[in-house]
Each structure stands twice: as C-alpha cells, then as structure tokens.
PDB file with one MODEL, atoms N, CA, C and O in Angstrom:
MODEL        1
ATOM      1  N   UNK A   1      76.119  74.166  65.605  1.00  0.00           N
ATOM      2  CA  UNK A   1      77.506  74.471  65.048  1.00  0.00           C
ATOM      3  C   UNK A   1      77.589  73.217  63.695  1.00  0.00           C
ATOM      4  O   UNK A   1      77.255  72.032  63.669  1.00  0.00           O
ATOM      5  N   UNK A   2      78.146  74.060  62.741  1.00  0.00           N
ATOM      6  CA  UNK A   2      78.051  73.612  61.667  1.00  0.00           C
ATOM      7  C   UNK A   2      79.385  73.311  61.417  1.00  0.00           C
ATOM      8  O   UNK A   2      80.279  74.031  61.862  1.00  0.00           O
ATOM      9  N   UNK A   3      79.662  72.090  60.594  1.00  0.00           N
ATOM     10  CA  UNK A   3      80.653  71.355  60.414  1.00  0.00           C
ATOM     11  C   UNK A   3      81.021  70.665  61.590  1.00  0.00           C
ATOM     12  O   UNK A   3      82.243  70.774  61.690  1.00  0.00           O
ATOM     13  N   UNK A   4      80.581  70.037  62.488  1.00  0.00           N
ATOM     14  CA  UNK A   4      80.836  69.228  63.727  1.00  0.00           C
ATOM     15  C   UNK A   4      80.185  67.936  63.341  1.00  0.00           C
ATOM     16  O   UNK A   4      79.148  67.765  62.700  1.00  0.00           O
ATOM     17  N   UNK A   5      80.998  67.074  63.856  1.00  0.00           N
ATOM     18  CA  UNK A   5      80.166  65.426  63.855  1.00  0.00           C
ATOM     19  C   UNK A   5      79.489  65.459  64.880  1.00  0.00           C
ATOM     20  O   UNK A   5      79.882  65.701  66.022  1.00  0.00           O
ATOM     21  N   UNK A   6      78.181  65.159  64.435  1.00  0.00           N
ATOM     22  CA  UNK A   6      77.408  65.396  66.209  1.00  0.00           C
ATOM     23  C   UNK A   6      77.424  64.136  66.943  1.00  0.00           C
ATOM     24  O   UNK A   6      76.978  64.008  68.083  1.00  0.00           O
ATOM     25  N   UNK A   7      78.055  63.038  66.115  1.00  0.00           N
ATOM     26  CA  UNK A   7      78.240  62.025  67.036  1.00  0.00           C
ATOM     27  C   UNK A   7      79.399  61.963  68.057  1.00  0.00           C
ATOM     28  O   UNK A   7      79.560  61.363  69.120  1.00  0.00           O
ATOM     29  N   UNK A   8      80.458  63.176  67.011  1.00  0.00           N
ATOM     30  CA  UNK A   8      81.795  63.380  68.044  1.00  0.00           C
ATOM     31  C   UNK A   8      81.906  64.701  68.072  1.00  0.00           C
ATOM     32  O   UNK A   8      82.283  65.468  67.186  1.00  0.00           O
ATOM     33  N   UNK A   9      81.556  64.908  69.135  1.00  0.00           N
ATOM     34  CA  UNK A   9      81.848  66.782  69.535  1.00  0.00           C
ATOM     35  C   UNK A   9      83.128  67.132  69.425  1.00  0.00           C
ATOM     36  O   UNK A   9      84.100  66.739  70.071  1.00  0.00           O
ATOM     37  N   UNK A  10      83.048  67.934  68.520  1.00  0.00           N
ATOM     38  CA  UNK A  10      85.022  68.672  68.852  1.00  0.00           C
ATOM     39  C   UNK A  10      85.706  68.063  67.817  1.00  0.00           C
ATOM     40  O   UNK A  10      86.907  68.232  67.606  1.00  0.00           O
ATOM     41  N   UNK A  11      84.854  67.245  67.064  1.00  0.00           N
ATOM     42  CA  UNK A  11      85.517  66.855  65.525  1.00  0.00           C
ATOM     43  C   UNK A  11      85.089  67.337  64.570  1.00  0.00           C
ATOM     44  O   UNK A  11      83.871  67.392  64.406  1.00  0.00           O
ATOM     45  N   UNK A  12      85.971  67.832  63.653  1.00  0.00           N
ATOM     46  CA  UNK A  12      85.524  68.862  62.605  1.00  0.00           C
ATOM     47  C   UNK A  12      85.606  68.039  61.004  1.00  0.00           C
ATOM     48  O   UNK A  12      86.597  67.367  60.719  1.00  0.00           O
ATOM     49  N   UNK A  13      84.597  68.176  60.171  1.00  0.00           N
ATOM     50  CA  UNK A  13      84.536  67.408  59.161  1.00  0.00           C
ATOM     51  C   UNK A  13      85.597  68.104  57.914  1.00  0.00           C
ATOM     52  O   UNK A  13      85.997  69.268  57.924  1.00  0.00           O
ATOM     53  N   UNK A  14      85.895  67.140  56.946  1.00  0.00           N
ATOM     54  CA  UNK A  14      87.433  67.731  56.002  1.00  0.00           C
ATOM     55  C   UNK A  14      86.875  68.908  55.266  1.00  0.00           C
ATOM     56  O   UNK A  14      87.613  69.889  55.169  1.00  0.00           O
ATOM     57  N   UNK A  15      85.643  68.957  54.716  1.00  0.00           N
ATOM     58  CA  UNK A  15      85.035  70.359  53.964  1.00  0.00           C
ATOM     59  C   UNK A  15      85.047  71.435  54.823  1.00  0.00           C
ATOM     60  O   UNK A  15      84.988  72.565  54.339  1.00  0.00           O
ATOM     61  N   UNK A  16      85.128  71.243  56.278  1.00  0.00           N
ATOM     62  CA  UNK A  16      85.338  72.601  56.776  1.00  0.00           C
ATOM     63  C   UNK A  16      86.598  73.359  57.080  1.00  0.00           C
ATOM     64  O   UNK A  16      86.889  74.536  57.287  1.00  0.00           O
ATOM     65  N   UNK A  17      87.364  71.958  57.009  1.00  0.00           N
ATOM     66  CA  UNK A  17      89.057  72.264  56.982  1.00  0.00           C
ATOM     67  C   UNK A  17      89.305  73.265  55.899  1.00  0.00           C
ATOM     68  O   UNK A  17      89.681  74.413  56.137  1.00  0.00           O
ATOM     69  N   UNK A  18      88.961  72.535  54.051  1.00  0.00           N
ATOM     70  CA  UNK A  18      89.227  72.925  52.788  1.00  0.00           C
ATOM     71  C   UNK A  18      88.754  74.218  53.072  1.00  0.00           C
ATOM     72  O   UNK A  18      89.591  74.904  52.485  1.00  0.00           O
ATOM     73  N   UNK A  19      87.734  75.217  53.735  1.00  0.00           N
ATOM     74  CA  UNK A  19      86.925  75.961  53.648  1.00  0.00           C
ATOM     75  C   UNK A  19      87.685  76.912  54.488  1.00  0.00           C
ATOM     76  O   UNK A  19      88.185  77.853  53.872  1.00  0.00           O
ATOM     77  N   UNK A  20      87.891  76.860  55.856  1.00  0.00           N
ATOM     78  CA  UNK A  20      89.053  77.702  56.552  1.00  0.00           C
ATOM     79  C   UNK A  20      90.382  77.958  55.755  1.00  0.00           C
ATOM     80  O   UNK A  20      90.755  79.130  55.706  1.00  0.00           O
ATOM     81  N   UNK A  21      91.184  76.949  55.090  1.00  0.00           N
ATOM     82  CA  UNK A  21      92.188  77.063  54.193  1.00  0.00           C
ATOM     83  C   UNK A  21      91.636  78.104  52.920  1.00  0.00           C
ATOM     84  O   UNK A  21      92.252  79.097  52.532  1.00  0.00           O
ATOM     85  N   UNK A  22      90.480  77.673  52.445  1.00  0.00           N
ATOM     86  CA  UNK A  22      89.780  78.688  51.043  1.00  0.00           C
ATOM     87  C   UNK A  22      90.240  80.195  51.130  1.00  0.00           C
ATOM     88  O   UNK A  22      91.069  80.972  50.657  1.00  0.00           O
ATOM     89  N   UNK A  23      88.938  80.115  52.241  1.00  0.00           N
ATOM     90  CA  UNK A  23      88.938  81.478  52.734  1.00  0.00           C
ATOM     91  C   UNK A  23      89.706  82.568  53.164  1.00  0.00           C
ATOM     92  O   UNK A  23      89.289  83.726  53.168  1.00  0.00           O
ATOM     93  N   UNK A  24      91.063  82.140  53.603  1.00  0.00           N
ATOM     94  CA  UNK A  24      91.820  82.252  53.962  1.00  0.00           C
ATOM     95  C   UNK A  24      93.111  82.943  53.091  1.00  0.00           C
ATOM     96  O   UNK A  24      93.428  84.082  52.746  1.00  0.00           O
ATOM     97  N   UNK A  25      93.700  81.475  52.933  1.00  0.00           N
ATOM     98  CA  UNK A  25      94.605  81.534  51.398  1.00  0.00           C
ATOM     99  C   UNK A  25      94.233  82.274  50.436  1.00  0.00           C
ATOM    100  O   UNK A  25      95.030  83.174  50.172  1.00  0.00           O
ATOM    101  N   UNK A  26      92.926  82.207  49.554  1.00  0.00           N
ATOM    102  CA  UNK A  26      92.659  82.402  48.551  1.00  0.00           C
ATOM    103  C   UNK A  26      91.843  83.577  48.341  1.00  0.00           C
ATOM    104  O   UNK A  26      92.045  84.312  47.375  1.00  0.00           O
ATOM    105  N   UNK A  27      90.519  83.895  49.573  1.00  0.00           N
ATOM    106  CA  UNK A  27      89.832  85.061  49.560  1.00  0.00           C
ATOM    107  C   UNK A  27      90.487  86.359  50.340  1.00  0.00           C
ATOM    108  O   UNK A  27      90.250  87.556  50.180  1.00  0.00           O
ATOM    109  N   UNK A  28      91.305  85.759  51.154  1.00  0.00           N
ATOM    110  CA  UNK A  28      92.182  87.284  51.483  1.00  0.00           C
ATOM    111  C   UNK A  28      91.329  87.161  53.156  1.00  0.00           C
ATOM    112  O   UNK A  28      91.551  88.033  53.996  1.00  0.00           O
ATOM    113  N   UNK A  29      90.533  86.182  53.409  1.00  0.00           N
ATOM    114  CA  UNK A  29      89.699  87.108  54.793  1.00  0.00           C
ATOM    115  C   UNK A  29      90.193  86.257  56.056  1.00  0.00           C
ATOM    116  O   UNK A  29      90.380  85.046  56.170  1.00  0.00           O
ATOM    117  N   UNK A  30      90.369  87.530  57.155  1.00  0.00           N
ATOM    118  CA  UNK A  30      90.948  87.213  58.165  1.00  0.00           C
ATOM    119  C   UNK A  30      90.507  85.997  59.048  1.00  0.00           C
ATOM    120  O   UNK A  30      89.519  85.314  58.779  1.00  0.00           O
ATOM    121  N   UNK A  31      91.367  85.776  60.184  1.00  0.00           N
ATOM    122  CA  UNK A  31      91.440  84.381  60.934  1.00  0.00           C
ATOM    123  C   UNK A  31      90.134  84.683  61.713  1.00  0.00           C
ATOM    124  O   UNK A  31      89.175  83.945  61.937  1.00  0.00           O
ATOM    125  N   UNK A  32      90.455  86.514  62.212  1.00  0.00           N
ATOM    126  CA  UNK A  32      89.450  86.700  63.124  1.00  0.00           C
ATOM    127  C   UNK A  32      87.511  86.626  62.391  1.00  0.00           C
ATOM    128  O   UNK A  32      86.498  86.585  63.089  1.00  0.00           O
ATOM    129  N   UNK A  33      87.549  86.630  61.396  1.00  0.00           N
ATOM    130  CA  UNK A  33      86.415  86.871  60.443  1.00  0.00           C
ATOM    131  C   UNK A  33      85.981  85.069  60.398  1.00  0.00           C
ATOM    132  O   UNK A  33      84.799  84.726  60.392  1.00  0.00           O
ATOM    133  N   UNK A  34      86.773  84.364  60.378  1.00  0.00           N
ATOM    134  CA  UNK A  34      86.664  82.887  59.649  1.00  0.00           C
ATOM    135  C   UNK A  34      85.952  82.379  60.983  1.00  0.00           C
ATOM    136  O   UNK A  34      85.013  81.597  60.831  1.00  0.00           O
ATOM    137  N   UNK A  35      86.238  82.675  62.008  1.00  0.00           N
ATOM    138  CA  UNK A  35      86.294  82.357  63.498  1.00  0.00           C
ATOM    139  C   UNK A  35      85.013  82.416  63.991  1.00  0.00           C
ATOM    140  O   UNK A  35      84.509  81.523  64.672  1.00  0.00           O
ATOM    141  N   UNK A  36      84.014  84.300  63.402  1.00  0.00           N
ATOM    142  CA  UNK A  36      83.083  84.410  63.746  1.00  0.00           C
ATOM    143  C   UNK A  36      81.925  83.921  62.988  1.00  0.00           C
ATOM    144  O   UNK A  36      80.824  83.634  63.456  1.00  0.00           O
ATOM    145  N   UNK A  37      82.344  83.852  61.619  1.00  0.00           N
ATOM    146  CA  UNK A  37      81.445  83.073  60.657  1.00  0.00           C
ATOM    147  C   UNK A  37      81.010  81.353  60.641  1.00  0.00           C
ATOM    148  O   UNK A  37      80.008  80.756  60.245  1.00  0.00           O
ATOM    149  N   UNK A  38      82.149  80.963  61.204  1.00  0.00           N
ATOM    150  CA  UNK A  38      82.650  79.277  61.695  1.00  0.00           C
ATOM    151  C   UNK A  38      81.937  78.684  62.757  1.00  0.00           C
ATOM    152  O   UNK A  38      81.600  77.514  62.933  1.00  0.00           O
ATOM    153  N   UNK A  39      81.726  79.958  63.603  1.00  0.00           N
ATOM    154  CA  UNK A  39      81.927  79.427  65.071  1.00  0.00           C
ATOM    155  C   UNK A  39      83.009  78.258  65.348  1.00  0.00           C
ATOM    156  O   UNK A  39      82.618  77.189  65.818  1.00  0.00           O
ATOM    157  N   UNK A  40      83.900  78.398  65.154  1.00  0.00           N
ATOM    158  CA  UNK A  40      84.993  77.721  65.661  1.00  0.00           C
ATOM    159  C   UNK A  40      86.054  78.276  66.667  1.00  0.00           C
ATOM    160  O   UNK A  40      85.969  79.504  66.653  1.00  0.00           O
ATOM    161  N   UNK A  41      86.950  77.881  67.472  1.00  0.00           N
ATOM    162  CA  UNK A  41      88.090  78.582  68.089  1.00  0.00           C
ATOM    163  C   UNK A  41      89.265  79.315  67.246  1.00  0.00           C
ATOM    164  O   UNK A  41      89.150  78.819  66.126  1.00  0.00           O
ATOM    165  N   UNK A  42      89.853  79.823  67.226  1.00  0.00           N
ATOM    166  CA  UNK A  42      90.698  80.875  67.323  1.00  0.00           C
ATOM    167  C   UNK A  42      91.958  79.671  66.903  1.00  0.00           C
ATOM    168  O   UNK A  42      92.567  79.829  65.845  1.00  0.00           O
ATOM    169  N   UNK A  43      92.265  78.554  67.753  1.00  0.00           N
ATOM    170  CA  UNK A  43      93.503  77.723  67.742  1.00  0.00           C
ATOM    171  C   UNK A  43      92.886  76.917  66.944  1.00  0.00           C
ATOM    172  O   UNK A  43      93.751  76.594  66.131  1.00  0.00           O
ATOM    173  N   UNK A  44      91.892  76.378  66.665  1.00  0.00           N
ATOM    174  CA  UNK A  44      91.529  75.895  65.814  1.00  0.00           C
ATOM    175  C   UNK A  44      91.951  76.043  64.602  1.00  0.00           C
ATOM    176  O   UNK A  44      92.801  75.312  64.095  1.00  0.00           O
ATOM    177  N   UNK A  45      91.353  77.072  63.988  1.00  0.00           N
ATOM    178  CA  UNK A  45      91.771  77.555  62.318  1.00  0.00           C
ATOM    179  C   UNK A  45      93.047  78.044  62.323  1.00  0.00           C
ATOM    180  O   UNK A  45      93.481  78.243  61.188  1.00  0.00           O
ATOM    181  N   UNK A  46      93.806  78.310  63.234  1.00  0.00           N
ATOM    182  CA  UNK A  46      95.403  78.820  63.198  1.00  0.00           C
ATOM    183  C   UNK A  46      96.190  77.354  62.985  1.00  0.00           C
ATOM    184  O   UNK A  46      97.208  77.469  62.304  1.00  0.00           O
ATOM    185  N   UNK A  47      95.836  75.725  63.542  1.00  0.00           N
ATOM    186  CA  UNK A  47      96.219  74.877  63.610  1.00  0.00           C
ATOM    187  C   UNK A  47      95.827  74.323  61.865  1.00  0.00           C
ATOM    188  O   UNK A  47      96.625  73.632  61.231  1.00  0.00           O
ATOM    189  N   UNK A  48      94.678  74.711  61.380  1.00  0.00           N
ATOM    190  CA  UNK A  48      94.452  74.115  60.195  1.00  0.00           C
ATOM    191  C   UNK A  48      95.118  74.931  59.033  1.00  0.00           C
ATOM    192  O   UNK A  48      95.463  74.470  57.945  1.00  0.00           O
ATOM    193  N   UNK A  49      95.265  76.530  59.560  1.00  0.00           N
ATOM    194  CA  UNK A  49      95.903  77.116  58.172  1.00  0.00           C
ATOM    195  C   UNK A  49      97.356  76.627  58.330  1.00  0.00           C
ATOM    196  O   UNK A  49      98.000  76.687  57.283  1.00  0.00           O
ATOM    197  N   UNK A  50      97.981  76.181  59.352  1.00  0.00           N
ATOM    198  CA  UNK A  50      99.654  75.480  59.606  1.00  0.00           C
ATOM    199  C   UNK A  50     100.046  74.435  58.973  1.00  0.00           C
ATOM    200  O   UNK A  50     101.193  74.127  58.648  1.00  0.00           O
ATOM    201  N   UNK A  51      98.624  73.642  58.724  1.00  0.00           N
ATOM    202  CA  UNK A  51      99.134  72.061  58.459  1.00  0.00           C
ATOM    203  C   UNK A  51      99.264  72.121  56.918  1.00  0.00           C
ATOM    204  O   UNK A  51      98.660  73.008  56.316  1.00  0.00           O
ATOM    205  N   UNK A  52     100.152  71.066  56.134  1.00  0.00           N
ATOM    206  CA  UNK A  52     100.574  71.241  55.469  1.00  0.00           C
ATOM    207  C   UNK A  52      99.970  70.235  54.418  1.00  0.00           C
ATOM    208  O   UNK A  52      99.908  70.378  53.197  1.00  0.00           O
ATOM    209  N   UNK A  53      99.610  69.354  55.067  1.00  0.00           N
ATOM    210  CA  UNK A  53      98.571  68.170  54.236  1.00  0.00           C
ATOM    211  C   UNK A  53      97.424  67.961  54.771  1.00  0.00           C
ATOM    212  O   UNK A  53      97.360  68.216  55.974  1.00  0.00           O
ATOM    213  N   UNK A  54      96.207  67.459  54.109  1.00  0.00           N
ATOM    214  CA  UNK A  54      95.539  67.608  54.834  1.00  0.00           C
ATOM    215  C   UNK A  54      94.899  65.621  55.885  1.00  0.00           C
ATOM    216  O   UNK A  54      94.769  64.454  55.516  1.00  0.00           O
ATOM    217  N   UNK A  55      94.747  66.261  56.985  1.00  0.00           N
ATOM    218  CA  UNK A  55      95.041  65.097  58.097  1.00  0.00           C
ATOM    219  C   UNK A  55      94.249  63.733  57.701  1.00  0.00           C
ATOM    220  O   UNK A  55      93.019  63.699  57.739  1.00  0.00           O
ATOM    221  N   UNK A  56      94.924  62.766  57.373  1.00  0.00           N
ATOM    222  CA  UNK A  56      94.555  61.609  57.698  1.00  0.00           C
ATOM    223  C   UNK A  56      94.488  60.624  58.411  1.00  0.00           C
ATOM    224  O   UNK A  56      95.381  60.439  59.239  1.00  0.00           O
ATOM    225  N   UNK A  57      93.112  59.464  58.256  1.00  0.00           N
ATOM    226  CA  UNK A  57      93.305  58.688  59.697  1.00  0.00           C
ATOM    227  C   UNK A  57      93.249  57.358  59.095  1.00  0.00           C
ATOM    228  O   UNK A  57      92.569  57.040  58.119  1.00  0.00           O
ATOM    229  N   UNK A  58      94.035  56.611  59.778  1.00  0.00           N
ATOM    230  CA  UNK A  58      94.740  55.383  58.947  1.00  0.00           C
ATOM    231  C   UNK A  58      94.552  54.380  60.355  1.00  0.00           C
ATOM    232  O   UNK A  58      95.114  54.543  61.438  1.00  0.00           O
ATOM    233  N   UNK A  59      93.204  52.879  59.828  1.00  0.00           N
ATOM    234  CA  UNK A  59      93.142  52.282  61.007  1.00  0.00           C
ATOM    235  C   UNK A  59      94.361  51.507  61.674  1.00  0.00           C
ATOM    236  O   UNK A  59      95.452  51.474  61.105  1.00  0.00           O
ATOM    237  N   UNK A  60      94.182  51.002  62.668  1.00  0.00           N
ATOM    238  CA  UNK A  60      95.716  50.290  62.785  1.00  0.00           C
ATOM    239  C   UNK A  60      95.103  49.108  62.440  1.00  0.00           C
ATOM    240  O   UNK A  60      95.638  48.494  61.517  1.00  0.00           O
ATOM    241  N   UNK A  61      93.929  48.535  63.036  1.00  0.00           N
ATOM    242  CA  UNK A  61      92.929  47.275  63.413  1.00  0.00           C
ATOM    243  C   UNK A  61      91.525  47.332  63.426  1.00  0.00           C
ATOM    244  O   UNK A  61      90.768  48.012  64.119  1.00  0.00           O
ATOM    245  N   UNK A  62      91.202  46.144  62.160  1.00  0.00           N
ATOM    246  CA  UNK A  62      89.462  46.562  61.934  1.00  0.00           C
ATOM    247  C   UNK A  62      88.778  45.662  63.040  1.00  0.00           C
ATOM    248  O   UNK A  62      88.934  44.450  62.896  1.00  0.00           O
ATOM    249  N   UNK A  63      88.262  45.967  63.799  1.00  0.00           N
ATOM    250  CA  UNK A  63      87.575  45.712  64.635  1.00  0.00           C
ATOM    251  C   UNK A  63      86.273  45.010  64.004  1.00  0.00           C
ATOM    252  O   UNK A  63      85.612  45.571  63.130  1.00  0.00           O
ATOM    253  N   UNK A  64      85.946  43.701  64.528  1.00  0.00           N
ATOM    254  CA  UNK A  64      85.561  42.686  64.573  1.00  0.00           C
ATOM    255  C   UNK A  64      84.246  43.102  64.990  1.00  0.00           C
ATOM    256  O   UNK A  64      84.183  43.682  66.074  1.00  0.00           O
ATOM    257  N   UNK A  65      82.699  42.834  64.039  1.00  0.00           N
ATOM    258  CA  UNK A  65      81.260  43.590  64.764  1.00  0.00           C
ATOM    259  C   UNK A  65      80.913  42.709  65.981  1.00  0.00           C
ATOM    260  O   UNK A  65      81.395  41.657  66.402  1.00  0.00           O
ATOM    261  N   UNK A  66      79.875  43.534  66.413  1.00  0.00           N
ATOM    262  CA  UNK A  66      79.361  42.864  67.844  1.00  0.00           C
ATOM    263  C   UNK A  66      79.038  41.185  67.521  1.00  0.00           C
ATOM    264  O   UNK A  66      79.125  40.305  68.377  1.00  0.00           O
ATOM    265  N   UNK A  67      78.624  40.953  66.002  1.00  0.00           N
ATOM    266  CA  UNK A  67      78.098  39.632  65.957  1.00  0.00           C
ATOM    267  C   UNK A  67      79.492  38.555  65.365  1.00  0.00           C
ATOM    268  O   UNK A  67      79.520  37.346  65.135  1.00  0.00           O
ATOM    269  N   UNK A  68      80.372  39.443  65.279  1.00  0.00           N
ATOM    270  CA  UNK A  68      82.018  38.438  65.054  1.00  0.00           C
ATOM    271  C   UNK A  68      82.041  36.943  65.063  1.00  0.00           C
ATOM    272  O   UNK A  68      82.505  36.375  64.075  1.00  0.00           O
ATOM    273  N   UNK A  69      81.543  36.174  66.175  1.00  0.00           N
ATOM    274  CA  UNK A  69      81.024  34.897  66.644  1.00  0.00           C
ATOM    275  C   UNK A  69      80.214  34.145  65.648  1.00  0.00           C
ATOM    276  O   UNK A  69      80.471  32.961  65.431  1.00  0.00           O
ATOM    277  N   UNK A  70      78.938  34.963  64.830  1.00  0.00           N
ATOM    278  CA  UNK A  70      78.424  34.603  64.422  1.00  0.00           C
ATOM    279  C   UNK A  70      78.585  34.855  62.783  1.00  0.00           C
ATOM    280  O   UNK A  70      77.543  34.773  62.133  1.00  0.00           O
ATOM    281  N   UNK A  71      79.453  35.066  62.282  1.00  0.00           N
ATOM    282  CA  UNK A  71      79.995  35.545  60.928  1.00  0.00           C
ATOM    283  C   UNK A  71      80.353  34.555  60.079  1.00  0.00           C
ATOM    284  O   UNK A  71      80.342  34.765  58.866  1.00  0.00           O
ATOM    285  N   UNK A  72      80.666  33.515  60.525  1.00  0.00           N
ATOM    286  CA  UNK A  72      80.725  32.278  59.628  1.00  0.00           C
ATOM    287  C   UNK A  72      78.880  31.800  59.661  1.00  0.00           C
ATOM    288  O   UNK A  72      78.400  31.740  58.529  1.00  0.00           O
ATOM    289  N   UNK A  73      78.255  31.598  60.393  1.00  0.00           N
ATOM    290  CA  UNK A  73      76.754  31.244  59.941  1.00  0.00           C
ATOM    291  C   UNK A  73      76.240  32.109  59.340  1.00  0.00           C
ATOM    292  O   UNK A  73      75.252  31.682  58.743  1.00  0.00           O
ATOM    293  N   UNK A  74      76.501  33.640  59.118  1.00  0.00           N
ATOM    294  CA  UNK A  74      75.787  34.062  58.811  1.00  0.00           C
ATOM    295  C   UNK A  74      76.134  34.249  57.151  1.00  0.00           C
ATOM    296  O   UNK A  74      75.364  34.588  56.252  1.00  0.00           O
ATOM    297  N   UNK A  75      77.486  33.922  57.087  1.00  0.00           N
ATOM    298  CA  UNK A  75      78.058  33.904  55.794  1.00  0.00           C
ATOM    299  C   UNK A  75      77.298  32.970  54.919  1.00  0.00           C
ATOM    300  O   UNK A  75      76.603  33.034  53.904  1.00  0.00           O
ATOM    301  N   UNK A  76      77.752  32.037  55.790  1.00  0.00           N
ATOM    302  CA  UNK A  76      77.031  30.475  55.054  1.00  0.00           C
ATOM    303  C   UNK A  76      75.625  30.676  54.725  1.00  0.00           C
ATOM    304  O   UNK A  76      75.100  30.075  53.787  1.00  0.00           O
ATOM    305  N   UNK A  77      74.911  31.618  55.570  1.00  0.00           N
ATOM    306  CA  UNK A  77      72.990  31.732  55.418  1.00  0.00           C
ATOM    307  C   UNK A  77      73.254  32.696  54.068  1.00  0.00           C
ATOM    308  O   UNK A  77      72.693  32.115  53.139  1.00  0.00           O
ATOM    309  N   UNK A  78      73.516  33.217  53.863  1.00  0.00           N
ATOM    310  CA  UNK A  78      73.760  34.350  53.096  1.00  0.00           C
ATOM    311  C   UNK A  78      74.444  33.482  51.685  1.00  0.00           C
ATOM    312  O   UNK A  78      73.898  33.474  50.581  1.00  0.00           O
ATOM    313  N   UNK A  79      75.407  32.960  51.928  1.00  0.00           N
ATOM    314  CA  UNK A  79      75.716  32.041  50.156  1.00  0.00           C
ATOM    315  C   UNK A  79      74.407  31.333  49.735  1.00  0.00           C
ATOM    316  O   UNK A  79      73.743  31.682  48.759  1.00  0.00           O
ATOM    317  N   UNK A  80      74.023  30.070  50.750  1.00  0.00           N
ATOM    318  CA  UNK A  80      72.866  29.672  50.694  1.00  0.00           C
ATOM    319  C   UNK A  80      71.681  30.563  49.962  1.00  0.00           C
ATOM    320  O   UNK A  80      71.156  30.144  48.930  1.00  0.00           O
ATOM    321  N   UNK A  81      71.383  31.533  50.425  1.00  0.00           N
ATOM    322  CA  UNK A  81      70.532  32.030  49.920  1.00  0.00           C
ATOM    323  C   UNK A  81      70.499  32.867  48.561  1.00  0.00           C
ATOM    324  O   UNK A  81      69.468  33.228  47.993  1.00  0.00           O
ATOM    325  N   UNK A  82      71.978  33.143  48.085  1.00  0.00           N
ATOM    326  CA  UNK A  82      72.488  33.675  46.760  1.00  0.00           C
ATOM    327  C   UNK A  82      71.824  32.577  45.591  1.00  0.00           C
ATOM    328  O   UNK A  82      71.139  32.835  44.601  1.00  0.00           O
ATOM    329  N   UNK A  83      72.257  31.397  46.060  1.00  0.00           N
ATOM    330  CA  UNK A  83      72.053  30.089  45.346  1.00  0.00           C
ATOM    331  C   UNK A  83      70.410  29.376  45.242  1.00  0.00           C
ATOM    332  O   UNK A  83      70.080  28.325  44.694  1.00  0.00           O
ATOM    333  N   UNK A  84      69.660  30.258  45.895  1.00  0.00           N
ATOM    334  CA  UNK A  84      68.266  30.014  45.853  1.00  0.00           C
ATOM    335  C   UNK A  84      67.652  30.839  44.134  1.00  0.00           C
ATOM    336  O   UNK A  84      68.170  31.569  43.289  1.00  0.00           O
ATOM    337  N   UNK A  85      66.731  30.391  44.267  1.00  0.00           N
ATOM    338  CA  UNK A  85      65.967  30.992  42.528  1.00  0.00           C
ATOM    339  C   UNK A  85      65.786  32.369  43.234  1.00  0.00           C
ATOM    340  O   UNK A  85      65.653  32.507  44.450  1.00  0.00           O
ATOM    341  N   UNK A  86      65.802  33.564  42.130  1.00  0.00           N
ATOM    342  CA  UNK A  86      65.278  34.878  42.932  1.00  0.00           C
ATOM    343  C   UNK A  86      64.497  35.378  43.393  1.00  0.00           C
ATOM    344  O   UNK A  86      64.560  36.448  43.998  1.00  0.00           O
ATOM    345  N   UNK A  87      62.906  34.219  43.069  1.00  0.00           N
ATOM    346  CA  UNK A  87      61.828  34.877  43.909  1.00  0.00           C
ATOM    347  C   UNK A  87      61.486  34.049  45.109  1.00  0.00           C
ATOM    348  O   UNK A  87      60.326  34.063  45.522  1.00  0.00           O
ATOM    349  N   UNK A  88      62.381  33.348  45.685  1.00  0.00           N
ATOM    350  CA  UNK A  88      62.821  32.812  46.881  1.00  0.00           C
ATOM    351  C   UNK A  88      63.744  32.969  47.975  1.00  0.00           C
ATOM    352  O   UNK A  88      63.928  32.426  49.064  1.00  0.00           O
ATOM    353  N   UNK A  89      64.582  34.486  46.887  1.00  0.00           N
ATOM    354  CA  UNK A  89      65.594  35.305  47.870  1.00  0.00           C
ATOM    355  C   UNK A  89      65.081  35.884  48.865  1.00  0.00           C
ATOM    356  O   UNK A  89      64.134  36.671  48.848  1.00  0.00           O
ATOM    357  N   UNK A  90      65.806  35.444  49.942  1.00  0.00           N
ATOM    358  CA  UNK A  90      65.248  36.643  51.209  1.00  0.00           C
ATOM    359  C   UNK A  90      65.226  38.553  50.176  1.00  0.00           C
ATOM    360  O   UNK A  90      65.349  38.560  48.951  1.00  0.00           O
ATOM    361  N   UNK A  91      65.100  39.552  50.777  1.00  0.00           N
ATOM    362  CA  UNK A  91      65.196  40.882  50.181  1.00  0.00           C
ATOM    363  C   UNK A  91      65.809  41.922  51.371  1.00  0.00           C
ATOM    364  O   UNK A  91      65.010  42.391  52.182  1.00  0.00           O
ATOM    365  N   UNK A  92      67.006  42.213  51.444  1.00  0.00           N
ATOM    366  CA  UNK A  92      67.622  43.174  52.223  1.00  0.00           C
ATOM    367  C   UNK A  92      67.644  44.632  52.457  1.00  0.00           C
ATOM    368  O   UNK A  92      68.084  45.476  51.675  1.00  0.00           O
ATOM    369  N   UNK A  93      67.214  44.799  53.414  1.00  0.00           N
ATOM    370  CA  UNK A  93      67.387  46.464  53.205  1.00  0.00           C
ATOM    371  C   UNK A  93      66.081  47.327  53.037  1.00  0.00           C
ATOM    372  O   UNK A  93      66.162  48.546  52.882  1.00  0.00           O
TER     373      UNK A  93
ENDMDL
END
C-alpha cells in the first residue's frame, strides 16, 4: 500500500493527502478513480477532500528517552569529549 507508514498502519503521509486533493480539485479526477489508483478507502478520500487545512500534529509533552535517568552523565561525557584534541575525540555515527 503506497502512502501508508509501515510503522503505523492506517496513517497516511502528507504527500498522499496533497496528491488526493490535487487529483480531485486540479485534475478533476473522480473519487472512485482516486480510490482505485491509490488503494485507499472512499471515506478516507472524502475526509481529505473536505478538510480546509493540512492536519497538524502538535505534541503536548516531549517524552524523555529511555536513557533519561542517564542524561546528565551522557551530557558530561559529550562535553568532556568535545574539549579533547580532534585526534583523541570519539567518532559518533
């Protein structure tokens, strides 16, 4: 299924929403043909055609990573590593 996020089935990418709207409003393509070509449901296409603005996700709380309790120690190590001469620094990545 093109346009769906593999880690979250049922969630459509923003570029697919734009494609739906462009095909219908600019190209004049019918809802049925959009459904067939993009392999998504008719209610989903209708929903994205009726929206006035792009959906925006706003996170309420920034979650701490799993290493949250070690965050202070990790920051200390990174700061100390940044102060070392270039040839003695650790390489990340």
